TIFI-473875 format. One record per residue: residue in three letters; x, y, z of N, C-alpha, C, CB in turn. Coordinates in pm, 1 decimal, decimal comma. Glycine has a CB too. Example, Ala and Ser with C-alpha at 12.3 -4.5 7.8 and 13.67 -1.06 7.14 Angstrom:
// residues 2
R code      n_x      n_y      n_z     ca_x     ca_y     ca_z      c_x      c_y      c_z     cb_x     cb_y     cb_z
R  ALA   1319,0   -569,0    780,0   1230,0   -450,0    780,0   1320,0   -330,0    780,0   1130,8   -447,3    904,6
R  SER   1285,0   -225,0    708,0   1367,0   -106,0    714,0   1290,0      3,0    787,0   1408,4    -59,8    572,5
//
This chain:
// residues 74
R code      n_x      n_y      n_z     ca_x     ca_y     ca_z      c_x      c_y      c_z     cb_x     cb_y     cb_z
R  MET   8308,8  -1726,5   6564,0   8448,9  -1716,6   6599,6   8474,4  -1800,6   6724,3   8490,1  -1569,2   6622,5
R  PRO   8562,4  -1899,4   6719,5   8588,4  -1983,5   6836,2   8662,8  -1906,6   6944,5   8668,2  -2106,8   6795,8
R  MET   8646,7  -1952,4   7065,5   8713,7  -1888,2   7179,1   8842,7  -1962,6   7209,9   8621,3  -1884,8   7304,5
R  SER   8934,7  -1960,8   7118,9   9058,3  -2037,0   7131,9   9147,6  -1987,5   7244,2   9133,7  -2032,9   7003,2
R  TRP   9124,3  -1866,0   7293,5   9207,4  -1812,9   7401,1   9172,7  -1874,8   7535,7   9193,0  -1662,3   7408,6
R  LEU   9058,0  -1944,9   7546,3   9022,1  -2009,4   7672,2   9092,0  -2143,4   7683,3   8869,8  -2027,3   7683,3
R  PRO   9146,6  -2174,9   7800,8   9208,2  -2306,4   7817,2   9103,6  -2416,6   7809,8   9283,5  -2314,3   7950,2
R  ARG   9143,8  -2535,0   7769,7   9052,0  -2648,4   7758,5   8983,2  -2677,2   7891,3   9126,7  -2772,7   7710,4
R  SER   9051,1  -2651,0   8003,6   8993,7  -2678,9   8135,2   8872,4  -2591,7   8164,7   9098,3  -2658,8   8242,9
R  MET   8852,1  -2486,6   8086,1   8739,7  -2396,7   8109,2   8626,1  -2422,0   8010,6   8785,4  -2252,1   8099,7
R  THR   8610,3  -2545,4   7967,5   8508,2  -2578,9   7869,7   8370,1  -2532,2   7913,5   8506,9  -2728,0   7845,2
R  ALA   8337,8  -2545,8   8041,3   8205,4  -2506,2   8089,4   8182,3  -2356,6   8072,2   8188,6  -2544,7   8236,1
R  CYS   8288,1  -2279,2   8072,0   8275,4  -2134,8   8056,8   8261,7  -2094,0   7910,6   8394,9  -2065,2   8118,6
R  ARG   8271,4  -2188,2   7822,1   8270,4  -2156,0   7680,0   8129,7  -2154,8   7621,8   8355,8  -2254,6   7604,5
R  SER   8028,0  -2172,1   7704,1   7890,5  -2175,7   7655,7   7804,6  -2075,6   7730,5   7832,1  -2316,0   7669,8
R  SER   7691,3  -2048,9   7673,4   7595,5  -1959,3   7735,3   7458,7  -1991,4   7678,8   7633,0  -1810,2   7711,6
R  PHE   7354,7  -1929,8   7735,2   7222,8  -1947,5   7678,1   7157,1  -1811,9   7660,2   7136,5  -2039,0   7766,4
R  ALA   7059,6  -1808,4   7570,2   6992,5  -1683,1   7536,9   6904,4  -1636,8   7652,1   6909,0  -1699,2   7409,6
R  PRO   6894,5  -1504,2   7673,3   6808,0  -1452,8   7779,8   6663,6  -1502,5   7768,7   6809,4  -1301,6   7778,1
R  SER   6617,3  -1524,5   7648,0   6480,0  -1573,3   7629,1   6461,6  -1715,7   7681,4   6442,6  -1567,9   7481,4
R  ASP   6570,5  -1787,3   7709,0   6563,5  -1924,3   7759,2   6575,6  -1933,6   7910,7   6671,3  -2006,8   7695,8
R  CYS   6583,5  -1821,4   7980,1   6604,3  -1822,0   8125,9   6496,4  -1899,3   8199,9   6609,1  -1679,9   8178,4
R  ALA   6370,3  -1880,6   8165,2   6262,0  -1948,5   8236,5   6277,3  -2100,4   8227,3   6125,5  -1905,5   8180,2
R  ARG   6310,5  -2146,9   8109,0   6328,3  -2292,0   8092,9   6451,5  -2340,7   8168,4   6340,2  -2328,8   7943,7
R  TRP   6560,9  -2264,8   8164,3   6684,2  -2302,0   8233,4   6659,7  -2313,0   8383,6   6795,6  -2199,4   8204,6
R  LEU   6578,7  -2224,1   8438,0   6552,4  -2222,2   8582,5   6434,1  -2310,7   8622,7   6526,5  -2080,0   8627,9
R  SER   6372,8  -2377,3   8526,9   6256,7  -2462,3   8554,8   6300,5  -2593,6   8620,1   6178,1  -2490,8   8424,9
R  ASP   6202,5  -2678,3   8646,9   6230,0  -2810,1   8706,0   6269,6  -2913,7   8602,0   6108,5  -2859,3   8782,0
R  GLU   6282,1  -2872,3   8478,3   6321,8  -2965,1   8372,1   6454,1  -3029,5   8411,5   6333,9  -2892,1   8233,9
R  PRO   6464,0  -3163,2   8403,3   6584,4  -3230,1   8452,8   6713,5  -3202,5   8375,3   6560,7  -3374,7   8453,0
R  ASP   6705,6  -3180,5   8245,7   6829,5  -3163,9   8169,2   6809,8  -3075,3   8046,3   6882,9  -3299,7   8126,4
R  PRO   6805,5  -2943,3   8065,5   6787,5  -2854,6   7950,2   6920,3  -2822,8   7880,1   6720,4  -2724,7   7994,6
R  HIS   7008,0  -2922,8   7865,9   7141,5  -2901,8   7809,1   7138,2  -2846,9   7667,0   7218,3  -3031,1   7810,5
R  ASP   7029,7  -2870,2   7594,7   7023,2  -2821,7   7456,7   7018,3  -2668,8   7449,1   6901,4  -2880,4   7386,9
R  LEU   6996,7  -2602,9   7565,0   6996,7  -2456,0   7565,5   7137,5  -2398,2   7556,9   6928,1  -2404,3   7691,1
R  MET   7235,6  -2478,1   7591,8   7373,4  -2429,6   7591,5   7424,3  -2415,7   7448,6   7464,5  -2524,3   7671,7
R  ARG   7477,1  -2297,9   7420,0   7532,6  -2269,0   7288,0   7666,0  -2197,4   7307,0   7433,6  -2182,5   7202,1
R  PRO   7757,5  -2209,0   7212,6   7883,3  -2135,3   7224,6   7856,6  -1984,9   7233,6   7975,9  -2166,3   7104,8
R  PHE   7928,8  -1918,3   7321,3   7919,3  -1772,7   7333,3   8019,3  -1711,2   7236,6   7946,1  -1725,0   7480,7
R  LEU   7974,3  -1619,2   7154,7   8060,5  -1560,6   7051,8   8170,6  -1475,0   7114,0   7977,4  -1476,4   6954,3
R  ALA   8293,0  -1506,0   7079,2   8406,8  -1432,8   7133,6   8399,4  -1284,7   7099,6   8536,8  -1491,5   7081,6
R  GLY   8342,4  -1251,0   6985,3   8331,2  -1111,3   6945,4   8241,3  -1029,1   7036,9   8279,9  -1103,3   6805,6
R  LEU   8156,4  -1094,4   7113,9   8068,1  -1024,0   7206,6   8130,7  -1007,4   7345,1   7936,3  -1098,0   7218,6
R  MET   8242,5  -1076,7   7369,0   8308,6  -1069,0   7499,5   8398,6   -946,7   7507,6   8390,1  -1196,0   7526,2
R  ARG   8416,7   -900,7   7629,8   8512,3   -793,0   7655,2   8600,1   -837,1   7771,5   8439,6   -656,1   7686,6
R  MET   8723,8   -794,7   7771,3   8809,5   -822,1   7885,6   8902,2   -705,2   7908,2   8889,6   -951,3   7865,0
R  TRP   8940,4   -685,9   8034,2   9027,5   -577,1   8074,3   9093,6   -616,3   8205,2   8948,9   -443,1   8088,3
R  PRO   9208,2   -557,4   8235,2   9274,8   -589,2   8362,4   9196,0   -530,9   8480,1   9420,3   -534,6   8363,1
R  ILE   9188,6   -608,8   8588,3   9121,9   -562,6   8709,4   9215,8   -579,8   8828,6   8989,2   -639,7   8732,2
R  SER   9180,1   -518,0   8937,3   9261,0   -521,3   9058,1   9263,7   -659,9   9121,5   9209,1   -420,3   9157,8
R  THR   9370,9   -690,5   9191,6   9378,8   -815,2   9267,4   9285,6   -811,4   9388,6   9523,4   -841,5   9312,4
R  ARG   9220,1   -698,3   9411,3   9119,6   -690,1   9518,6   9011,0   -795,5   9498,5   9056,2   -548,7   9523,4
R  VAL   8992,3   -840,0   9376,0   8889,4   -938,7   9344,5   8916,3  -1071,8   9416,4   8882,2   -961,0   9192,4
R  ASN   9038,0  -1093,6   9463,2   9074,8  -1219,6   9527,1   9029,4  -1231,4   9672,2   9222,4  -1236,7   9520,8
R  LYS   8974,2  -1126,1   9729,9   8931,4  -1129,5   9870,5   8779,9  -1113,4   9879,5   9002,3  -1018,4   9952,5
R  PRO   8711,4  -1210,6   9937,6   8564,8  -1203,4   9948,0   8513,6  -1078,6  10019,5   8513,8  -1324,8  10019,7
R  GLU   8591,0  -1024,0  10111,8   8543,9   -904,7  10183,9   8538,2   -780,6  10094,0   8634,9   -876,9  10303,4
R  ASN   8604,1   -784,1   9979,4   8595,1   -674,2   9883,3   8473,2   -697,9   9795,2   8725,6   -662,6   9797,0
R  ASP   8358,3   -679,2   9853,5   8232,8   -712,3   9787,5   8162,2   -585,8   9738,8   8141,7   -791,1   9882,3
R  ASP   8216,7   -525,2   9634,8   8154,3   -405,9   9577,7   8183,5   -403,9   9427,5   8206,8   -274,9   9647,5
R  PRO   8102,0   -333,5   9352,0   8117,1   -333,0   9205,8   8251,0   -279,9   9155,3   8008,2   -251,8   9145,7
R  SER   8319,8   -199,5   9235,3   8444,8   -139,6   9187,8   8556,9   -241,4   9167,8   8490,3    -34,0   9285,0
R  ILE   8542,3   -363,3   9219,6   8650,2   -461,2   9203,0   8670,1   -502,3   9057,6   8621,7   -584,1   9286,6
R  VAL   8572,2   -478,5   8973,3   8588,4   -512,6   8832,0   8611,5   -389,6   8744,4   8466,4   -587,6   8782,8
R  ASP   8635,3   -275,1   8807,7   8669,9   -155,3   8730,6   8805,5   -174,9   8663,5   8671,9    -29,3   8821,6
R  PRO   8820,4   -128,4   8541,4   8950,9   -140,5   8473,7   9059,6    -67,2   8551,4   8942,7    -85,0   8329,7
R  ILE   9180,7   -121,8   8547,2   9297,0    -58,7   8610,5   9404,8    -37,1   8505,4   9351,4   -145,5   8728,3
R  GLU   9496,7     52,3   8535,2   9613,1     72,4   8449,2   9717,6    -32,9   8484,2   9671,4    216,8   8465,2
R  VAL   9780,3    -89,3   8383,5   9883,9   -188,7   8404,6  10016,5   -127,6   8363,7   9854,9   -319,3   8325,0
R  ALA  10117,4   -141,7   8448,5  10249,3    -87,1   8419,9  10307,5   -152,6   8294,3  10343,6   -107,6   8540,3
R  ALA  10381,0    -79,1   8217,8  10443,1   -130,7   8095,5  10532,0   -249,6   8129,0  10525,1    -20,3   8024,3
R  GLY  10525,1   -352,8   8048,7  10607,5   -470,0   8067,9  10547,2   -572,1   8163,0  10740,5   -428,9   8117,6
R  VAL  10432,2   -543,5   8221,3  10365,6   -638,2   8311,2  10261,9   -714,2   8231,4  10300,1   -565,7   8433,2
R  ALA  10269,0   -844,8   8237,5  10172,6   -927,2   8162,3  10078,7   -996,4   8256,0  10243,9  -1030,3   8075,1
//
């Protein structure tokens, strides 16, 4: 399933590599680009989060906790 909801400018975010390839990705190999594969949209999750994420001093896991969004707010 393609990730058509991602803007074209986020092409780099449209790929991922398998956990089993981490050692090679982190190695001294100059260009392990063949490890990059499209990340399946069906495996992704998204939810609204607080604008607290915009401040570096808010450095705790709760910044990505789901929040309630008022009706009519997009």
